C-alpha positions in Angstrom: -146.3 108.5 -8.9 -143.7 110.8 -7.2 -144.4 109.0 -4.0 -143.8 105.6 -5.6 -140.6 106.8 -7.3 -139.4 108.1 -3.9 -139.9 104.8 -2.1 -138.4 102.6 -4.8 -134.7 103.2 -3.8 -135.5 102.6 -0.1 -137.3 99.4 -1.0 -134.5 98.3 -3.1 -131.9 99.0 -0.4 -133.9 97.0 2.1 -134.3 94.0 -0.2 -130.6 94.2 -1.1 -129.5 94.2 2.6 -131.9 91.3 3.5 -130.6 89.1 0.6 -127.0 90.1 0.4 -125.8 86.7 1.5 -127.4 85.0 -1.4 -126.4 87.4 -4.2 -124.3 86.0 -7.0 -121.5 88.3 -8.0 -122.3 87.7 -11.6 -126.0 88.3 -11.3 -127.0 84.7 -11.4 -126.9 81.7 -13.7 -130.5 82.4 -14.8 -129.8 85.9 -16.1 -132.1 86.8 -18.9 -130.6 88.4 -22.0 -132.8 90.7 -24.2 -132.4 92.8 -27.3 -135.2 95.2 -26.6 -132.8 98.2 -26.9 -131.3 96.9 -30.2 -128.3 95.3 -28.4 -127.9 92.3 -26.1 -128.3 93.3 -22.5 -129.2 91.7 -19.1 -132.9 92.3 -18.5 -132.4 93.7 -15.0 -130.1 96.4 -16.4 -132.6 97.7 -18.9 -134.7 100.7 -17.6 -138.0 99.6 -19.1 -141.0 97.4 -18.2 -140.2 94.2 -20.1 -141.6 90.7 -19.6 -139.9 87.8 -21.3 -141.3 84.4 -22.2 -138.7 82.0 -23.4 -139.1 78.8 -25.4 -139.1 76.5 -22.3 -141.9 78.6 -20.8 -143.8 78.5 -24.1 -143.7 74.7 -24.0 -144.7 74.6 -20.3 -147.7 76.9 -21.0 -148.6 74.7 -24.0 -148.8 77.9 -26.0 -149.3 77.3 -29.7 -149.9 80.9 -30.7 -149.2 84.3 -29.2 -152.9 84.4 -28.1 -152.2 81.6 -25.7 -150.0 83.9 -23.7 -153.0 86.0 -22.6 -153.2 86.1 -18.9 -149.7 84.9 -18.4 -148.2 88.4 -19.2 -149.8 91.2 -17.2 -151.3 94.0 -19.2 -151.1 92.1 -22.5 -154.0 90.8 -24.6 -153.7 89.3 -28.1 -156.9 88.8 -30.1 -157.5 85.9 -32.5 -157.6 88.6 -35.2 -154.1 89.8 -34.2 -155.3 92.9 -32.4 -152.7 93.8 -29.7 -153.7 95.4 -26.4 -151.0 96.7 -23.9 -152.0 98.5 -20.7 -155.6 98.8 -22.0 -154.6 100.6 -25.2 -156.1 98.9 -28.3 -158.4 99.4 -31.1 -161.5 97.9 -32.8 -161.6 99.0 -36.4 -161.7 97.2 -39.7 -160.7 100.1 -42.0 -157.3 100.4 -43.7 -156.9 104.1 -42.8 -156.2 103.3 -39.2 -153.2 101.8 -37.4 -152.9 100.2 -34.0 -151.0 101.7 -31.0 -149.1 98.5 -30.1 -146.7 97.1 -32.7 -145.2 93.7 -33.3 -141.6 93.0 -34.6 -140.3 89.7 -35.7 -136.5 89.5 -35.8 -136.5 93.3 -36.0 -139.0 93.6 -38.8 -142.2 95.6 -38.2 -145.5 93.9 -39.0 -147.5 96.6 -40.6 -151.0 95.1 -40.1 -152.7 93.1 -37.4 -153.3 90.1 -39.7 -150.5 87.7 -38.9 -149.8 89.2 -35.5 -151.1 86.1 -33.7 -148.0 84.2 -34.6 -147.4 80.5 -34.3 -144.7 79.8 -31.7 -143.1 76.7 -33.2 -139.5 78.1 -33.5 -139.6 81.0 -31.2 -136.6 81.6 -29.0 -138.3 84.2 -26.8 -141.1 86.8 -26.8 -140.2 90.2 -25.3 -143.2 92.2 -24.2 -142.3 95.9 -24.0 -144.9 97.8 -22.0 -145.2 101.6 -22.4 -144.3 103.9 -25.3 -141.3 102.8 -27.3 -141.1 105.7 -29.7 -137.4 106.4 -29.5 -136.0 103.1 -30.7 -139.1 101.5 -32.3 -140.9 104.6 -33.7 -144.4 104.7 -35.1 -147.4 103.0 -33.6 -145.9 102.1 -30.2 -147.8 104.5 -28.0 -148.9 101.5 -25.9 -145.8 99.3 -26.3 -144.4 96.7 -28.6 -143.9 92.9 -28.8 -140.5 91.8 -30.1 -140.4 88.2 -31.2 -137.0 86.5 -31.6 -136.9 83.3 -33.6 -134.4 80.4 -33.2 -131.2 80.9 -35.2 -128.8 78.3 -36.6 -125.7 78.0 -34.5 -122.6 75.9 -34.0 -124.5 72.6 -33.3 -127.8 71.0 -34.5 -130.9 71.7 -32.5 -134.5 70.9 -33.1 -137.9 70.2 -31.6 -141.0 68.5 -32.9 -144.4 67.8 -31.5 -147.7 66.2 -32.3 -150.7 67.3 -30.3 -154.3 66.0 -30.4 -157.4 67.3 -28.6 -161.1 67.4 -28.6 -163.0 68.3 -31.8 -160.2 66.5 -33.6 -157.8 69.3 -32.9 -154.6 68.0 -34.5 -151.4 70.0 -34.6 -148.0 68.9 -36.0 -145.1 71.3 -35.7 -141.3 71.4 -35.5 -138.0 73.0 -36.4 -134.4 72.0 -37.1 -131.4 74.4 -37.1 -127.7 73.9 -37.4 -124.5 74.2 -39.4 -124.1 73.1 -43.0 -120.5 74.3 -43.1 -118.9 74.6 -39.7 -118.4 78.2 -38.6 -119.6 79.6 -41.9 -123.0 78.5 -43.2 -126.1 77.5 -41.2 -129.8 76.9 -41.9 -133.1 76.8 -40.0 -136.4 75.3 -41.2 -139.6 75.2 -39.3 -143.2 74.4 -40.1 -146.6 73.7 -38.5 -150.1 72.4 -39.5 -153.2 72.7 -37.4 -156.7 71.6 -38.1 -159.8 71.0 -36.0 -163.6 70.4 -36.5 -164.6 73.4 -34.3 -167.0 73.4 -31.4 -169.8 75.6 -32.9 -172.2 75.0 -35.8 -174.4 76.9 -38.2 -177.7 75.0 -37.8 -178.7 75.8 -41.3 -175.8 74.2 -43.2 -173.6 72.5 -40.5 -170.6 74.7 -41.3 -168.4 74.9 -38.2 -166.9 77.9 -36.4 -164.4 78.1 -33.6 -162.2 75.7 -35.7 -158.5 75.8 -36.6 -157.3 75.4 -40.2 -153.8 76.9 -40.7 -150.3 76.1 -41.8 -147.0 77.9 -42.2 -143.3 77.9 -41.9 -140.1 79.9 -41.7 -136.6 79.5 -43.1 -133.2 81.1 -42.5 -129.9 80.9 -44.2 -127.1 82.3 -42.0 -123.6 83.2 -43.4 -120.8 84.1 -40.9 -117.5 84.9 -42.5 -114.9 87.3 -41.2 -116.6 90.4 -39.8 -119.9 89.6 -41.5 -123.0 87.9 -40.0 -125.8 87.8 -42.6 -129.2 86.1 -42.4 -131.7 85.7 -45.2 -135.1 84.8 -43.7 -138.5 84.0 -45.2 -141.9 83.1 -43.8 -145.4 82.2 -45.1 -148.6 81.4 -43.3 -152.2 80.8 -44.3 -155.2 80.6 -42.1 -158.7 79.6 -43.1 -160.0 79.0 -39.5 -163.1 80.8 -38.1 -162.8 82.3 -34.6 -165.6 82.2 -32.1 -168.5 84.0 -33.8 -170.9 86.5 -32.3 -174.4 85.0 -32.0 -177.7 86.8 -31.4 -179.0 86.4 -27.8 -181.8 89.0 -28.1 -183.9 90.2 -31.0 -185.7 88.4 -33.8 -182.7 86.3 -34.8 -182.1 84.8 -31.3 -184.8 82.1 -31.6 -183.4 80.5 -34.7 -180.3 79.1 -32.9 -180.9 78.9 -29.1 -177.8 77.0 -28.2 -174.8 78.9 -27.0 -172.5 77.5 -29.7 -175.1 77.7 -32.5 -175.8 80.3 -35.2 -178.4 80.4 -38.0 -177.1 82.3 -41.0 -178.1 81.8 -44.6 -174.9 83.4 -45.9 -171.5 81.9 -45.5 -169.0 83.3 -43.0 -165.5 82.6 -44.1 -161.9 83.8 -43.6 -158.9 83.3 -45.8 -155.7 85.0 -44.6 -152.3 84.8 -46.2 -149.2 86.5 -45.0 -145.5 86.3 -45.7 -142.3 88.0 -46.4 -138.5 88.0 -46.7 -135.8 89.9 -44.9 -132.1 90.3 -45.1 -130.2 91.2 -41.9 -126.6 92.0 -41.8 -124.2 92.7 -38.9 -120.7 94.0 -39.7 -118.0 94.1 -37.0 -116.1 97.3 -37.8 -113.5 96.6 -35.2 -113.0 98.2 -31.8 -116.4 97.0 -30.7 -118.4 99.0 -33.3 -121.2 97.2 -35.2 -123.1 98.3 -38.3 -126.5 96.7 -38.8 -128.8 96.7 -41.7 -132.3 95.1 -41.8 -134.1 95.1 -45.2 -137.6 93.6 -45.5 -140.6 93.1 -47.7 -143.9 91.8 -46.5 -147.3 91.1 -48.1 -150.8 90.2 -46.7 -154.0 89.1 -48.3 -157.2 88.9 -46.3 -160.5 87.7 -48.0 -163.4 87.4 -45.6 -167.2 87.4 -45.7 -170.1 87.2 -43.3 -173.8 87.5 -42.7 -174.4 90.9 -41.2 -178.0 90.3 -40.2 -176.9 87.2 -38.3 -180.1 85.4 -39.2 -181.8 83.1 -41.8 -183.0 86.3 -43.5 -181.3 87.2 -46.8 -180.9 90.8 -45.8 -177.3 92.0 -45.5 -174.0 90.3 -46.2 -170.5 91.4 -47.0 -167.4 90.2 -48.9 -164.1 92.1 -48.1 -160.7 91.9 -49.8 -157.8 93.7 -48.2 -154.2 93.7 -49.4 -151.0 95.1 -47.9 -147.5 95.5 -49.3 -144.7 97.0 -47.3 -141.0 97.7 -47.6 -138.8 98.6 -44.6 -135.2 99.5 -44.2 -133.3 100.1 -41.0 -129.6 101.0 -40.7 -127.9 101.6 -37.3 -124.4 102.0 -35.9 -123.7 100.8 -32.3 -120.7 101.7 -30.2 -119.0 99.2 -27.9 -121.1 98.4 -24.9 -118.1 98.8 -22.6 -116.8 102.1 -21.4 -118.4 105.1 -19.8 -120.5 106.1 -22.8 -122.2 103.7 -25.2 -124.6 104.7 -28.0 -126.7 103.7 -31.0 -127.6 105.9 -34.0 -129.7 105.0 -36.9 -132.2 105.7 -39.7 -135.5 104.0 -40.7 -137.7 104.0 -43.8 -141.2 102.5 -44.1 -143.3 102.3 -47.2 -146.8 100.7 -47.3 -149.5 100.4 -49.9 -152.9 99.2 -48.6 -155.9 98.4 -50.8 -159.4 97.5 -49.8 -162.5 96.5 -51.8 -165.5 96.1 -49.5 -168.9 95.5 -51.0 -171.9 95.2 -48.6 -175.0 93.7 -50.3 -178.5 94.7 -49.2 -180.4 91.7 -50.4 -184.1 90.7 -51.0 -185.2 90.8 -47.3 -183.9 94.3 -46.8 -186.2 97.3 -47.4 -183.9 98.5 -50.2 -181.8 96.4 -52.5 -178.4 97.0 -54.0 -174.7 97.1 -53.2 -172.8 99.7 -51.2 -169.1 99.4 -52.0 -165.9 101.0 -50.9 -162.7 101.0 -53.0 -159.8 102.3 -51.0 -156.1 102.9 -51.5 -153.8 104.2 -48.7 -150.1 104.9 -49.2 -147.7 105.6 -46.3 -144.1 106.8 -46.4 -142.4 107.2 -43.1 -138.8 108.5 -42.5 -137.1 108.5 -39.1 -133.7 109.2 -37.5 -132.9 108.2 -34.0 -130.1 108.2 -31.3 -129.9 106.6 -27.9 -127.1 106.5 -25.4 -126.1 105.4 -21.9 -123.6 107.5 -19.8 -122.3 105.9 -16.6 -122.1 108.8 -14.2 -120.6 106.5 -11.6 -120.2 102.7 -11.4 -123.7 102.5 -10.1 -125.5 105.5 -11.6 -126.4 105.6 -15.3 -128.1 108.2 -17.4 -129.9 107.2 -20.5 -131.2 109.6 -23.1 -132.5 109.3 -26.7 -134.6 111.0 -29.3 -136.3 110.1 -32.6 -137.5 112.4 -35.3 -140.3 111.0 -37.6 -141.9 112.5 -40.7 -144.8 110.5 -42.0 -146.7 111.2 -45.2 -150.0 109.5 -46.0 -152.2 109.6 -49.1 -155.8 108.4 -49.5 -157.9 107.5 -52.6 -161.4 106.6 -51.4 -164.4 105.9 -53.7 -167.8 104.9 -52.2 -170.5 103.7 -54.6 -173.9 104.0 -52.9 -177.4 103.1 -53.7 -179.3 105.9 -55.4 -182.0 107.5 -53.2 -180.9 105.5 -50.2 -178.8 106.1 -47.1 -175.3 105.9 -48.4 -174.2 108.5 -51.0 -171.5 108.3 -53.6 -168.1 109.7 -52.5 -164.8 110.3 -54.3 -162.4 111.6 -51.7 -158.7 112.2 -52.3 -156.6 113.5 -49.4 -153.1 113.6 -48.1 -151.2 115.0 -45.1 -147.8 114.9 -43.4 -147.3 114.4 -39.6 -144.0 115.1 -37.9 -142.9 114.2 -34.4 -140.0 114.3 -32.0 -140.1 111.4 -29.4 -137.5 111.8 -26.6 -136.7 109.4 -23.8 -134.7 109.8 -20.6 -134.0 107.6 -17.6 -131.8 107.4 -14.5 -131.0 104.0 -13.1 -129.1 103.1 -10.0 -127.5 99.7 -9.4 -127.4 99.0 -5.6 -125.7 95.7 -6.3 -125.3 93.2 -9.2 -128.7 91.9 -8.1 -130.7 95.0 -7.5 -131.4 97.9 -9.9 -133.9 100.8 -9.7 -134.8 103.4 -12.3 -137.0 106.3 -13.2 -138.0 107.1 -16.7 -139.7 109.4 -19.1 -140.7 108.5 -22.7 -143.0 109.7 -25.4 -144.9 107.9 -28.1 -146.5 109.0 -31.4 -149.1 107.7 -33.8 -150.0 109.6 -36.9 -153.5 110.5 -37.9 -155.6 108.8 -40.5 -159.0 108.3 -42.1 -162.2 106.2 -41.8 -162.5 105.0 -45.4 -165.3 102.6 -44.5 -169.0 102.6 -45.4 -170.1 106.1 -44.3 -172.7 108.8 -44.6 -170.3 111.7 -44.1 -167.2 112.9 -46.0 -165.6 114.1 -42.7 -163.5 110.9 -42.2 -160.2 112.2 -40.9 -158.9 111.9 -37.4 -155.9 113.5 -35.7 -152.5 112.0 -34.5 -152.2 110.5 -31.0 -149.4 111.3 -28.5 -148.5 110.0 -25.1 -146.1 111.0 -22.3 -145.1 108.2 -20.0 -143.6 108.4 -16.5 -142.3 105.2 -15.0 -140.4 103.9 -12.0 -139.1 100.4 -11.6 -137.3 97.9 -9.4 -135.4 94.9 -10.9 -134.0 92.1 -8.7 -132.3 88.7 -9.1 -131.1 86.7 -6.1 -129.7 83.3 -5.2 -128.2 82.6 -8.6 -131.4 83.6 -10.4 -133.6 81.4 -8.3 -135.5 84.4 -6.8 -136.6 87.5 -8.8 -138.9 90.3 -8.1 -139.8 93.1 -10.6 -142.0 96.1 -9.9 -143.1 98.8 -12.2 -145.3 101.9 -11.5 -146.4 104.0 -14.5 -148.4 107.0 -15.4 -149.4 107.6 -19.1 -150.9 110.9 -20.2 -152.6 110.7 -23.7 -153.7 113.5 -25.9 -156.0 113.0 -28.8 -156.3 109.2 -28.1 -157.6 107.4 -31.1 -160.7 105.4 -30.0 -163.3 103.2 -31.8 -167.0 103.8 -31.6 -169.8 101.7 -33.2 -172.2 103.6 -35.4 -175.2 102.3 -37.4 -174.6 105.1 -39.9 -171.2 103.5 -40.8 -172.2 99.8 -40.5 -169.2 99.4 -38.1 -166.6 101.1 -36.0 -165.3 104.5 -36.7 -162.2 106.2 -35.2 -162.5 109.5 -33.3 -160.2 111.4 -31.0 -160.8 111.5 -27.2 -159.3 114.8 -25.9 -157.3 113.3 -23.0 -156.9 110.0 -21.3 -154.8 108.8 -18.4 -153.5 105.3 -17.7 -151.8 104.5 -14.4 -150.9 101.4 -12.5 -148.5 98.8 -11.2 -147.0 95.7 -12.7 -145.5 92.9 -10.5 -143.5 89.8 -11.6 -142.2 87.3 -9.1 -140.4 84.0 -9.7 -139.0 81.6 -7.1 -137.3 78.3 -7.2 -137.2 77.1 -3.6 -136.0 73.6 -4.5 -134.6 72.2 -7.7 -137.8 70.5 -8.9 -140.2 73.4 -8.1 -140.7 76.8 -9.8 -143.3 79.3 -8.8 -144.4 82.3 -10.9 -146.8 85.1 -9.9 -147.6 88.0 -12.2 -150.1 90.7 -11.5 -151.2 94.1 -12.8 -153.4 96.9 -11.5 -154.3 99.2 -14.4 -156.5 102.3 -14.0 -157.3 103.4 -17.6 -159.8 106.2 -17.9 -160.9 109.0 -20.2 -160.0 112.4 -18.8 -161.9 114.4 -21.5 -164.0 112.7 -24.2 -166.8 115.0 -25.1 -167.6 113.3 -28.4 -168.9 110.1 -26.8 -171.9 108.6 -28.7 -174.2 106.7 -26.3 -176.8 105.9 -29.0 -175.2 104.2 -32.0 -178.3 105.1 -34.1 -177.9 108.9 -33.3 -174.3 110.1 -33.7 -175.5 113.7 -33.4 -176.1 113.3 -29.7 -172.9 113.2 -27.7 -171.9 113.1 -24.1 -168.6 113.4 -22.2 -167.2 110.0 -21.1 -164.7 111.7 -18.7 -163.9 109.5 -15.7 -165.0 106.2 -17.3 -162.7 103.2 -17.6 -161.7 102.0 -21.0 -163.6 99.2 -22.6 -162.2 95.6 -22.6 -159.7 96.7 -19.8 -159.7 94.9 -16.4 -158.6 96.9 -13.4 -156.8 93.9 -12.1 -155.3 90.8 -13.8 -153.2 88.1 -12.3 -151.3 84.9 -13.1 -150.2 82.1 -10.7 -148.1 79.3 -12.2 -146.6 76.2 -10.6 -144.0 74.1 -12.5 -142.6 70.8 -11.1 -140.0 68.4 -12.6 -139.6 65.5 -10.2 -137.0 62.8 -11.1 -138.4 59.3 -11.0 -135.0 57.7 -11.9 -131.9 58.7 -13.8 -133.8 58.7 -17.2 -137.3 59.9 -16.5 -139.0 62.7 -14.5 -142.6 63.6 -13.8 -143.2 67.1 -15.2 -146.3 69.2 -14.4 -147.4 72.7 -15.1 -150.5 74.3 -13.7 -151.7 77.9 -13.8 -154.6 80.1 -12.8 -155.3 83.3 -14.9 -157.7 85.9 -13.5 -159.1 89.1 -14.7 -161.5 91.5 -13.0 -164.7 93.0 -14.5 -164.6 94.5 -18.0 -167.1 96.7 -19.9 -167.9 96.2 -23.6 -169.2 99.7 -24.4 -168.5 103.2 -23.3 -172.2 103.9 -22.8 -172.4 101.2 -20.1 -175.5 99.7 -21.7 -177.9 97.6 -19.5 -180.1 95.6 -21.8 -183.1 93.3 -21.3 -180.7 90.3 -20.9 -178.2 92.1 -18.7 -175.3 94.6 -18.8 -172.8 94.9 -21.6 -170.0 93.7 -19.3 -168.3 90.5 -17.9 -167.7 90.1 -14.2 -164.3 88.9 -13.0 -163.4 85.3 -13.7 -160.6 82.8 -13.6 -159.3 80.2 -16.1 -157.3 77.1 -15.0 -154.9 75.1 -17.2 -153.0 71.9 -16.5 -150.2 70.0 -18.3 -148.7 66.9 -16.9 -146.7 63.8 -18.0 -143.3 62.1 -18.4 -140.1 63.8 -19.5 -137.3 61.5 -20.7 -133.6 62.4 -20.5 -133.2 61.9 -24.2 -135.6 64.8 -25.0 -138.9 62.8 -25.4 -142.0 64.1 -23.6 -145.4 62.5 -23.3 -148.0 64.9 -21.8 -151.7 65.2 -21.1 -153.3 68.7 -20.9 -156.5 70.4 -20.0 -157.2 73.9 -21.2 -159.9 75.8 -19.3 -160.3 73.0 -16.7 -163.5 74.4 -15.2 -165.1 75.0 -18.6 -165.6 78.7 -17.8 -167.5 80.2 -20.8 -167.0 83.9 -20.1 -168.2 86.6 -22.4 -165.5 88.0 -24.7 -167.8 90.6 -26.1 -171.4 91.8 -26.1 -172.6 94.4 -28.7 -175.6 95.8 -30.5 -175.8 95.2 -34.2 -174.8 98.1 -36.3 -177.7 97.7 -38.7 -180.4 98.8 -36.3 -182.2 95.4 -36.3 -182.4 95.5 -32.5 -180.1 92.5 -32.0 -177.7 91.9 -29.1 -174.8 89.7 -30.0 -172.6 87.7 -27.6 -169.2 86.1 -28.2 -167.9 83.6 -25.7 -164.5 82.2 -24.7 -163.6 78.7 -26.0 -164.8 75.6 -24.0 -162.7 73.2 -22.1 -160.3 71.1 -24.2 -158.6 67.8 -23.1 -155.8 66.3 -25.2 -152.3 64.9 -25.4 -148.9 66.0 -26.7 -145.9 64.0 -27.7 -142.7 66.0 -28.3 -139.0 65.6 -28.7 -136.0 67.9 -28.7 -132.3 67.7 -29.3 
């Protein structure tokens, strides 16, 4: 890491000298403005690893949800269940006593649970992917990083976009937004909405019920009032989703023979998913004069998730579940920002977060199970988090800038956990009440040097924190608590923009040192995943982003990441899910679901055919290297619990008219590569091996317009 940091300035100076003739004095017409540090800044001036996907790129990628950005952004993965993974740090846990290490913010509002993270992208202005700990400005649960989503806002003129898209399996999507002034310079509105429905590509052979289908709808609204020094926005959103993602199917064990096809299952009990999420927020900016701005963000959000499934994955009426989870949260942030001009600029603020989670989770042991009855959990978790933060830039010279910041967090959690077991059987009754308070100080410091308006380098230190929690899930032990997680991050970066923004190269090298990393392990004694603490883990790597526009009609994009994520000390590893008392040390092993290398190569063309029409094409290849699905590195009768490296190819091509109309054809997953997304043993001890595959190729068309 020190060697990389040492050569960064030399590399920057060489690049700057080679390209001096093409440098724009303003930094280029294609400068990217971000708000990752709570104020508008040029991306290349921010000492952080940030990748931005704007609304034009979202359209070119034919991305409907955040999940569709997988592979395009190095070191980012979004699951269909909303699970976020940044630089290999993620989680697989269904309990309400656990929080993720990567956070999502929409217009500055924290999304407290993964449900709803896989956002529809209809009216999104840009997506900012912040890699590495963001503890100082974003606070809790950003040990891996954060995603900041900025929606389209009503402005001085009317804008809008609409589209109709149709693909295989009757995949129909209708979406659009409109935004503009109602009263000039005073009152504006924005409305957006989407509806998507498809038949799905998989079937339950017993009843014909599909899976891998889409069935969702939602919308957003904003009323914006600008008068005098005030800029106030009232926002609201609501989404429901009844679609079923690709399901895990038995490929070994007694249940495999009932549904031999790759996209078939044979289950006697319904699998279903009903998600609802929404909220309101009030954001106000007050110009205090002299360049000072006071900002307040008040928000309320709610989530309801009702789901069910057949846990024996077979025609046997053995085990099934019905889960109902609810979340209510209130957040309040207040901050004061100084003028961005001058030698010293700063932001100070305070933050409050309150969340109430409830979970009712009965698991039924039915007639084909050795014992009958219901094991049920009834859980309540309350969280109250208070924080104060400060961050500032001091320009030591015109080229050298020191940044420093700190955040103090105090988080109190309370648990009420009741488990009703089956008398004389495996799972006893529990009535557990617990509470604790975790406190943390998360500092950050960086030094950046601007060789020219086009070339900047930086070195940085940052710290992240995630409080402890519990495993209030079906369990055989009352010892359900786990400890807080902390990380120290060391980073060096190079940011460039040449030829009026037509050529850009960003490099980031990082080293992340985790203590008490919260990890998931599958146990049959808990009928699912439990959270434990790995003593130490280290994540190091390099991220590269290159964009080039050699001619007006051609844009090339190449993104890549090398990510070496390994346990350094994990002596509580459980290689046999049926015997949690036997442990080994997983030190030296790579994280699960984490490729060492991932890359993206994209080509965009826009070739004029005449003054009114152009031929527009986007093509990309997304590659990831081998991943492992379990820490034990299981090799079963049907093969290892891993997926070798593979590539996915996507194409979009058609006519783009000057008046804003586009008629396009697309192919997602051109080569129909059905890679494994997961392979796991069943948690019930039935001897099953379950596989989950990526979606098949889809061919379709899209008609859109914008103004």
